[in-house]
MOPAC internal coordinates of N, CA, C and O (Angstrom, degrees):
PM7 1SCF
backbone

  N    0.0000 0     0.00 0     0.00 0    0    0    0
  C    1.4519 1     0.00 0     0.00 0    1    0    0
  C    1.5195 1   108.27 1     0.00 0    2    1    0
  O    1.2310 1   120.35 1   -52.99 1    3    2    1
  N    1.2875 1   116.94 1   127.01 1    3    2    1
  C    1.4605 1   122.21 1  -177.96 1    5    3    2
  C    1.5306 1   109.97 1   -80.08 1    6    5    3
  O    1.2310 1   121.30 1   -40.63 1    7    6    5
  N    1.3225 1   115.13 1   139.37 1    7    6    5
  C    1.4580 1   120.27 1   175.82 1    9    7    6
  C    1.5259 1   108.87 1   -71.56 1   10    9    7
  O    1.2310 1   120.97 1   -31.00 1   11   10    9
  N    1.3336 1   115.76 1   149.00 1   11   10    9
  C    1.4604 1   122.15 1  -178.97 1   13   11   10
  C    1.5170 1   109.56 1  -127.48 1   14   13   11
  O    1.2310 1   119.60 1   -22.39 1   15   14   13
  N    1.3426 1   118.36 1   157.61 1   15   14   13
  C    1.4661 1   119.85 1   175.07 1   17   15   14
  C    1.5277 1   110.44 1   -59.60 1   18   17   15
  O    1.2310 1   120.84 1   -33.89 1   19   18   17
  N    1.3273 1   116.00 1   146.11 1   19   18   17
  C    1.4644 1   122.11 1   177.11 1   21   19   18
  C    1.5222 1   108.46 1  -131.69 1   22   21   19
  O    1.2310 1   120.60 1   -25.39 1   23   22   21
  N    1.3316 1   116.47 1   154.61 1   23   22   21
  C    1.4638 1   120.23 1   176.87 1   25   23   22
  C    1.5201 1   109.57 1   -61.30 1   26   25   23
  O    1.2310 1   120.73 1   -43.29 1   27   26   25
  N    1.3264 1   116.22 1   136.71 1   27   26   25
  C    1.4517 1   121.71 1  -179.19 1   29   27   26
  C    1.5166 1   110.08 1   -77.04 1   30   29   27
  O    1.2310 1   120.81 1   -48.46 1   31   30   29
  N    1.3382 1   116.07 1   131.54 1   31   30   29
  C    1.4545 1   122.64 1   176.15 1   33   31   30
  C    1.5199 1   106.77 1  -143.41 1   34   33   31
  O    1.2310 1   120.77 1   -97.60 1   35   34   33
  N    1.3306 1   116.13 1    82.40 1   35   34   33
  C    1.4552 1   120.90 1  -173.89 1   37   35   34
  C    1.5193 1   109.18 1    90.52 1   38   37   35
  O    1.2310 1   120.20 1    10.02 1   39   38   37
  N    1.3332 1   117.23 1  -169.98 1   39   38   37
  C    1.4700 1   119.90 1  -178.81 1   41   39   38
  C    1.5287 1   111.31 1   -59.10 1   42   41   39
  O    1.2310 1   120.48 1   -38.56 1   43   42   41
  N    1.3249 1   116.69 1   141.44 1   43   42   41
  C    1.4624 1   121.40 1   179.12 1   45   43   42
  C    1.5311 1   109.75 1   -66.96 1   46   45   43
  O    1.2310 1   120.52 1   -30.77 1   47   46   45
  N    1.3351 1   116.61 1   149.23 1   47   46   45
  C    1.4693 1   119.17 1   178.16 1   49   47   46
  C    1.5285 1   111.11 1   -70.36 1   50   49   47
  O    1.2310 1   120.70 1   -14.40 1   51   50   49
  N    1.3276 1   116.28 1   165.60 1   51   50   49
  C    1.4627 1   121.46 1   177.60 1   53   51   50
  C    1.5206 1   109.87 1   -53.82 1   54   53   51
  O    1.2310 1   120.60 1   -41.29 1   55   54   53
  N    1.3262 1   116.47 1   138.71 1   55   54   53
  C    1.4568 1   121.21 1   178.98 1   57   55   54
  C    1.5184 1   113.73 1    88.41 1   58   57   55
  O    1.2310 1   120.24 1  -178.76 1   59   58   57
  N    1.3498 1   117.14 1     1.24 1   59   58   57
  C    1.4626 1   122.60 1   179.94 1   61   59   58
  C    1.5295 1   109.02 1  -125.70 1   62   61   59
  O    1.2310 1   120.81 1   -23.24 1   63   62   61
  N    1.3319 1   116.06 1   156.76 1   63   62   61
  C    1.4533 1   121.30 1   173.53 1   65   63   62
  C    1.5282 1   108.63 1  -135.56 1   66   65   63
  O    1.2310 1   121.25 1   -21.62 1   67   66   65
  N    1.3249 1   115.21 1   158.38 1   67   66   65
  C    1.4585 1   120.24 1  -176.77 1   69   67   66
  C    1.5204 1   111.31 1   -81.09 1   70   69   67
  O    1.2310 1   121.25 1   -45.28 1   71   70   69
  N    1.3274 1   115.21 1   134.72 1   71   70   69
  C    1.4656 1   123.50 1   168.62 1   73   71   70
  C    1.5164 1   105.87 1  -135.76 1   74   73   71
  O    1.2310 1   120.66 1   -75.94 1   75   74   73
  N    1.3260 1   116.34 1   104.06 1   75   74   73
  C    1.4643 1   120.59 1  -177.18 1   77   75   74
  C    1.5192 1   109.98 1    62.37 1   78   77   75
  O    1.2310 1   120.19 1    54.87 1   79   78   77
  N    1.3376 1   117.25 1  -125.13 1   79   78   77
  C    1.4641 1   122.12 1  -178.82 1   81   79   78
  C    1.5227 1   112.54 1   -94.61 1   82   81   79
  O    1.2310 1   119.99 1  -163.37 1   83   82   81
  N    1.3270 1   117.63 1    16.63 1   83   82   81
  C    1.4648 1   122.14 1  -176.25 1   85   83   82
  C    1.5138 1   111.49 1  -122.80 1   86   85   83
  O    1.2310 1   121.45 1   -24.61 1   87   86   85
  N    1.3202 1   114.82 1   155.39 1   87   86   85
  C    1.4519 1   123.29 1   166.73 1   89   87   86
  C    1.5277 1   105.10 1  -104.51 1   90   89   87
  O    1.2310 1   121.11 1   -57.15 1   91   90   89
  N    1.3235 1   115.49 1   122.85 1   91   90   89
  C    1.4615 1   122.16 1  -173.24 1   93   91   90
  C    1.5284 1   108.58 1  -114.71 1   94   93   91
  O    1.2310 1   120.04 1   -42.59 1   95   94   93
  N    1.3481 1   117.54 1   137.41 1   95   94   93
  C    1.4674 1   119.16 1   178.10 1   97   95   94
  C    1.5329 1   110.72 1   -56.38 1   98   97   95
  O    1.2310 1   120.82 1   -45.02 1   99   98   97
  N    1.3349 1   116.03 1   134.98 1   99   98   97
  C    1.4663 1   121.27 1  -179.18 1  101   99   98
  C    1.5243 1   112.31 1   -84.46 1  102  101   99
  O    1.2310 1   120.37 1   161.89 1  103  102  101
  N    1.3338 1   116.90 1   -18.11 1  103  102  101
  C    1.4630 1   120.05 1   179.82 1  105  103  102
  C    1.5171 1   108.90 1  -152.71 1  106  105  103
  O    1.2310 1   119.96 1   -15.74 1  107  106  105
  N    1.3315 1   117.68 1   164.26 1  107  106  105
  C    1.4630 1   119.96 1   177.80 1  109  107  106
  C    1.5277 1   112.45 1   -65.49 1  110  109  107
  O    1.2310 1   120.14 1   165.29 1  111  110  109
  N    1.3341 1   117.33 1   -14.71 1  111  110  109
  C    1.4680 1   121.80 1  -179.61 1  113  111  110
  C    1.5270 1   113.51 1   -91.88 1  114  113  111
  O    1.2310 1   119.92 1  -178.50 1  115  114  113
  N    1.3431 1   117.76 1     1.50 1  115  114  113
  C    1.4675 1   120.17 1   179.48 1  117  115  114
  C    1.5313 1   109.40 1   -62.20 1  118  117  115
  O    1.2310 1   120.45 1   -37.88 1  119  118  117
  N    1.3164 1   116.74 1   142.12 1  119  118  117
  C    1.4635 1   121.94 1   179.32 1  121  119  118
  C    1.5225 1   110.08 1   -78.77 1  122  121  119
  O    1.2310 1   120.90 1   -30.83 1  123  122  121
  N    1.3351 1   115.89 1   149.17 1  123  122  121
  C    1.4651 1   122.66 1   177.10 1  125  123  122
  C    1.5282 1   108.98 1   -60.55 1  126  125  123
  O    1.2310 1   120.04 1   -40.14 1  127  126  125
  N    1.3304 1   117.53 1   139.86 1  127  126  125
  C    1.4628 1   122.33 1   178.85 1  129  127  126
  C    1.5285 1   109.18 1  -138.04 1  130  129  127
  O    1.2310 1   121.21 1   -29.20 1  131  130  129
  N    1.3347 1   115.29 1   150.80 1  131  130  129
  C    1.4655 1   122.40 1   175.87 1  133  131  130
  C    1.5178 1   107.81 1  -136.15 1  134  133  131
  O    1.2310 1   119.89 1   -24.61 1  135  134  133
  N    1.3421 1   117.82 1   155.39 1  135  134  133
  C    1.4614 1   119.61 1   175.08 1  137  135  134
  C    1.5291 1   109.98 1   -59.95 1  138  137  135
  O    1.2310 1   120.57 1   -40.58 1  139  138  137
  N    1.3321 1   116.51 1   139.42 1  139  138  137
  C    1.4703 1   121.17 1  -179.50 1  141  139  138
  C    1.5162 1   109.50 1   -77.48 1  142  141  139
  O    1.2310 1   120.77 1   -49.24 1  143  142  141
  N    1.3342 1   116.13 1   130.76 1  143  142  141
  C    1.4543 1   122.92 1   176.52 1  145  143  142
  C    1.5217 1   106.85 1  -143.30 1  146  145  143
  O    1.2310 1   120.64 1   -95.76 1  147  146  145
  N    1.3213 1   116.38 1    84.24 1  147  146  145
  C    1.4561 1   121.12 1  -174.30 1  149  147  146
  C    1.5140 1   109.33 1    88.75 1  150  149  147
  O    1.2310 1   120.13 1     9.98 1  151  150  149
  N    1.3315 1   117.35 1  -170.02 1  151  150  149
  C    1.4688 1   119.92 1  -178.41 1  153  151  150
  C    1.5268 1   111.26 1   -59.85 1  154  153  151
  O    1.2310 1   120.91 1   -38.25 1  155  154  153
  N    1.3300 1   115.87 1   141.75 1  155  154  153
  C    1.4650 1   120.61 1   178.08 1  157  155  154
  C    1.5283 1   109.39 1   -66.70 1  158  157  155
  O    1.2310 1   120.30 1   -33.20 1  159  158  157
  N    1.3353 1   117.03 1   146.80 1  159  158  157
  C    1.4667 1   120.09 1   178.71 1  161  159  158
  C    1.5319 1   111.26 1   -70.88 1  162  161  159
  O    1.2310 1   120.71 1   -13.63 1  163  162  161
  N    1.3315 1   116.24 1   166.37 1  163  162  161
  C    1.4633 1   121.14 1   177.55 1  165  163  162
  C    1.5205 1   109.69 1   -55.23 1  166  165  163
  O    1.2310 1   120.77 1   -40.49 1  167  166  165
  N    1.3405 1   116.13 1   139.51 1  167  166  165
  C    1.4554 1   121.20 1   179.73 1  169  167  166
  C    1.5159 1   113.61 1    87.45 1  170  169  167
  O    1.2310 1   120.19 1  -178.44 1  171  170  169
  N    1.3344 1   117.23 1     1.56 1  171  170  169
  C    1.4651 1   123.08 1   179.87 1  173  171  170
  C    1.5276 1   109.82 1  -128.23 1  174  173  171
  O    1.2310 1   120.83 1   -25.37 1  175  174  173
  N    1.3297 1   116.02 1   154.63 1  175  174  173
  C    1.4677 1   121.04 1   176.45 1  177  175  174
  C    1.5296 1   108.19 1  -131.59 1  178  177  175
  O    1.2310 1   121.35 1   -20.65 1  179  178  177
  N    1.3272 1   115.03 1   159.35 1  179  178  177
  C    1.4598 1   120.91 1  -178.01 1  181  179  178
  C    1.5287 1   110.55 1   -82.80 1  182  181  179
  O    1.2310 1   121.10 1   -46.44 1  183  182  181
  N    1.3229 1   115.50 1   133.56 1  183  182  181
  C    1.4622 1   123.81 1   169.32 1  185  183  182
  C    1.5117 1   105.96 1  -133.28 1  186  185  183
  O    1.2310 1   120.38 1   -80.20 1  187  186  185
  N    1.3295 1   116.88 1    99.80 1  187  186  185
  C    1.4604 1   120.90 1  -177.50 1  189  187  186
  C    1.5140 1   109.99 1    62.42 1  190  189  187
  O    1.2310 1   120.41 1    56.86 1  191  190  189
  N    1.3267 1   116.83 1  -123.14 1  191  190  189
  C    1.4669 1   122.17 1  -177.98 1  193  191  190
  C    1.5240 1   112.40 1   -97.16 1  194  193  191
  O    1.2310 1   120.64 1  -156.64 1  195  194  193
  N    1.3411 1   116.39 1    23.36 1  195  194  193
  C    1.4596 1   121.36 1  -176.60 1  197  195  194
  C    1.5257 1   110.96 1  -130.70 1  198  197  195
  O    1.2310 1   121.16 1   -23.46 1  199  198  197
  N    1.3193 1   115.39 1   156.54 1  199  198  197
  C    1.4598 1   122.52 1   168.51 1  201  199  198
  C    1.5221 1   105.61 1  -108.84 1  202  201  199
  O    1.2310 1   120.71 1   -54.23 1  203  202  201
  N    1.3334 1   116.26 1   125.77 1  203  202  201
  C    1.4590 1   122.37 1  -174.51 1  205  203  202
  C    1.5218 1   108.86 1  -118.49 1  206  205  203
  O    1.2310 1   120.61 1   -43.52 1  207  206  205
  N    1.3265 1   116.43 1   136.48 1  207  206  205
  C    1.4654 1   121.69 1   179.28 1  209  207  206
  C    1.5251 1   110.09 1   -58.22 1  210  209  207
  O    1.2310 1   121.02 1   -40.34 1  211  210  209
  N    1.3387 1   115.66 1   139.66 1  211  210  209
  C    1.4709 1   120.42 1   178.32 1  213  211  210
  C    1.5203 1   111.53 1   -70.17 1  214  213  211
  O    1.2310 1   120.05 1   147.69 1  215  214  213
  N    1.3268 1   117.51 1   -32.31 1  215  214  213
  C    1.4654 1   121.07 1   179.71 1  217  215  214
  C    1.5236 1   109.16 1  -160.32 1  218  217  215
  O    1.2310 1   120.81 1    -2.24 1  219  218  217
  N    1.3214 1   116.05 1   177.76 1  219  218  217
  C    1.4666 1   121.21 1  -176.43 1  221  219  218
  C    1.5256 1   112.42 1   -66.90 1  222  221  219
  O    1.2310 1   119.73 1   163.91 1  223  222  221
  N    1.3356 1   118.11 1   -16.09 1  223  222  221
  C    1.4656 1   121.33 1   179.79 1  225  223  222
  C    1.5190 1   113.33 1   -90.39 1  226  225  223
  O    1.2310 1   119.68 1   177.34 1  227  226  225
  N    1.3339 1   118.22 1    -2.66 1  227  226  225
  C    1.4667 1   120.59 1   178.43 1  229  227  226
  C    1.5205 1   109.00 1   -63.95 1  230  229  227
  O    1.2310 1   120.74 1   -37.66 1  231  230  229
  N    1.3234 1   116.19 1   142.34 1  231  230  229
  C    1.4699 1   121.01 1  -178.64 1  233  231  230
  C    1.5218 1   110.53 1   -68.81 1  234  233  231
  O    1.2310 1   120.97 1   -30.44 1  235  234  233
  N    1.3371 1   115.76 1   149.56 1  235  234  233
  C    1.4674 1   121.60 1   178.80 1  237  235  234
  C    1.5218 1   109.33 1   -65.54 1  238  237  235
  O    1.2310 1   120.59 1   -43.26 1  239  238  237
  N    1.3232 1   116.49 1   136.74 1  239  238  237
  C    1.4669 1   123.12 1  -178.17 1  241  239  238
  C    1.5211 1   108.61 1  -128.80 1  242  241  239
  O    1.2310 1   120.90 1   -39.16 1  243  242  241
  N    1.3310 1   115.89 1   140.84 1  243  242  241
  C    1.4597 1   121.76 1   172.53 1  245  243  242
  C    1.5282 1   108.08 1  -130.80 1  246  245  243
  O    1.2310 1   120.30 1   -27.34 1  247  246  245
  N    1.3430 1   117.04 1   152.66 1  247  246  245
  C    1.4693 1   118.72 1   176.03 1  249  247  246
  C    1.5250 1   110.20 1   -61.85 1  250  249  247
  O    1.2310 1   120.31 1   -38.39 1  251  250  249
  N    1.3296 1   117.01 1   141.61 1  251  250  249
  C    1.4678 1   122.36 1  -178.29 1  253  251  250
  C    1.5181 1   109.41 1   -85.80 1  254  253  251
  O    1.2310 1   121.25 1   -57.01 1  255  254  253
  N    1.3315 1   115.22 1   122.99 1  255  254  253
  C    1.4729 1   122.26 1   174.48 1  257  255  254
  C    1.5195 1   105.51 1  -133.58 1  258  257  255
  O    1.2310 1   120.23 1   -83.69 1  259  258  257
  N    1.3234 1   117.17 1    96.31 1  259  258  257
  C    1.4550 1   120.41 1  -174.79 1  261  259  258
  C    1.5138 1   109.75 1    79.01 1  262  261  259
  O    1.2310 1   119.99 1    19.27 1  263  262  261
  N    1.3361 1   117.62 1  -160.73 1  263  262  261
  C    1.4659 1   120.24 1  -179.29 1  265  263  262
  C    1.5317 1   111.03 1   -65.14 1  266  265  263
  O    1.2310 1   120.62 1   -33.85 1  267  266  265
  N    1.3228 1   116.43 1   146.15 1  267  266  265
  C    1.4647 1   121.03 1   177.38 1  269  267  266
  C    1.5320 1   109.71 1   -70.64 1  270  269  267
  O    1.2310 1   120.47 1   -31.27 1  271  270  269
  N    1.3435 1   116.71 1   148.73 1  271  270  269
  C    1.4663 1   118.83 1   177.73 1  273  271  270
  C    1.5229 1   111.42 1   -70.51 1  274  273  271
  O    1.2310 1   120.55 1   -14.19 1  275  274  273
  N    1.3204 1   116.56 1   165.81 1  275  274  273
  C    1.4642 1   121.32 1   176.97 1  277  275  274
  C    1.5225 1   109.50 1   -55.10 1  278  277  275
  O    1.2310 1   120.95 1   -40.58 1  279  278  277
  N    1.3370 1   115.80 1   139.42 1  279  278  277
  C    1.4504 1   120.83 1   179.17 1  281  279  278
  C    1.5141 1   113.40 1    90.26 1  282  281  279
  O    1.2310 1   120.25 1   179.02 1  283  282  281
  N    1.3383 1   117.13 1    -0.98 1  283  282  281
  C    1.4676 1   122.52 1   178.71 1  285  283  282
  C    1.5236 1   108.93 1  -125.94 1  286  285  283
  O    1.2310 1   120.33 1   -25.93 1  287  286  285
  N    1.3225 1   116.97 1   154.07 1  287  286  285
  C    1.4603 1   121.62 1   174.16 1  289  287  286
  C    1.5273 1   109.27 1  -126.82 1  290  289  287
  O    1.2310 1   120.97 1   -21.69 1  291  290  289
  N    1.3235 1   115.74 1   158.31 1  291  290  289
  C    1.4576 1   121.77 1  -178.43 1  293  291  290
  C    1.5218 1   110.57 1   -78.29 1  294  293  291
  O    1.2310 1   121.21 1   -45.93 1  295  294  293
  N    1.3226 1   115.29 1   134.07 1  295  294  293
  C    1.4559 1   122.21 1   171.56 1  297  295  294
  C    1.5202 1   106.82 1  -140.49 1  298  297  295
  O    1.2310 1   120.53 1   -83.53 1  299  298  297
  N    1.3321 1   116.59 1    96.47 1  299  298  297
  C    1.4637 1   121.15 1  -175.02 1  301  299  298
  C    1.5144 1   109.86 1    65.34 1  302  301  299
  O    1.2310 1   120.43 1    54.20 1  303  302  301
  N    1.3258 1   116.79 1  -125.80 1  303  302  301
  C    1.4645 1   122.31 1  -179.46 1  305  303  302
  C    1.5237 1   112.08 1   -96.71 1  306  305  303
  O    1.2310 1   120.64 1  -156.86 1  307  306  305
  N    1.3152 1   116.38 1    23.14 1  307  306  305
  C    1.4610 1   121.57 1  -176.77 1  309  307  306
  C    1.5177 1   111.07 1  -129.55 1  310  309  307
  O    1.2310 1   121.14 1   -22.08 1  311  310  309
  N    1.3317 1   115.43 1   157.92 1  311  310  309
  C    1.4658 1   122.20 1   169.56 1  313  311  310
  C    1.5231 1   106.04 1  -108.76 1  314  313  311
  O    1.2310 1   120.85 1   -54.28 1  315  314  313
  N    1.3343 1   115.97 1   125.72 1  315  314  313
  C    1.4566 1   122.53 1  -175.72 1  317  315  314
  C    1.5240 1   108.28 1  -112.69 1  318  317  315
  O    1.2310 1   120.77 1   -47.75 1  319  318  317
  N    1.3354 1   116.12 1   132.25 1  319  318  317
  C    1.4686 1   120.49 1   179.90 1  321  319  318
  C    1.5304 1   109.61 1   -62.81 1  322  321  319
  O    1.2310 1   120.84 1   -43.90 1  323  322  321
  N    1.3366 1   116.00 1   136.10 1  323  322  321
  C    1.4816 1   120.78 1  -179.80 1  325  323  322
  C    1.5173 1   111.35 1   -68.70 1  326  325  323
  O    1.2310 1   120.10 1   180.00 1  327  326  325

């Protein structure tokens, strides 16, 4: 899963750098990250205000806003790919 830019909320996590109001992956090997909202889901760890994938095999996670889309399940405040 390729890392994507995320809204900046405090210092960017490892593997990211600031561009305007975003944290942008610094390399194609950067781990996927999402804004932290409660405990990080399984396969992720906290880095500042973000949850960062432990490795390239961690499941894709998106912030939960209402019901999770098809192919995802709820884990705390996140939707995790099945």
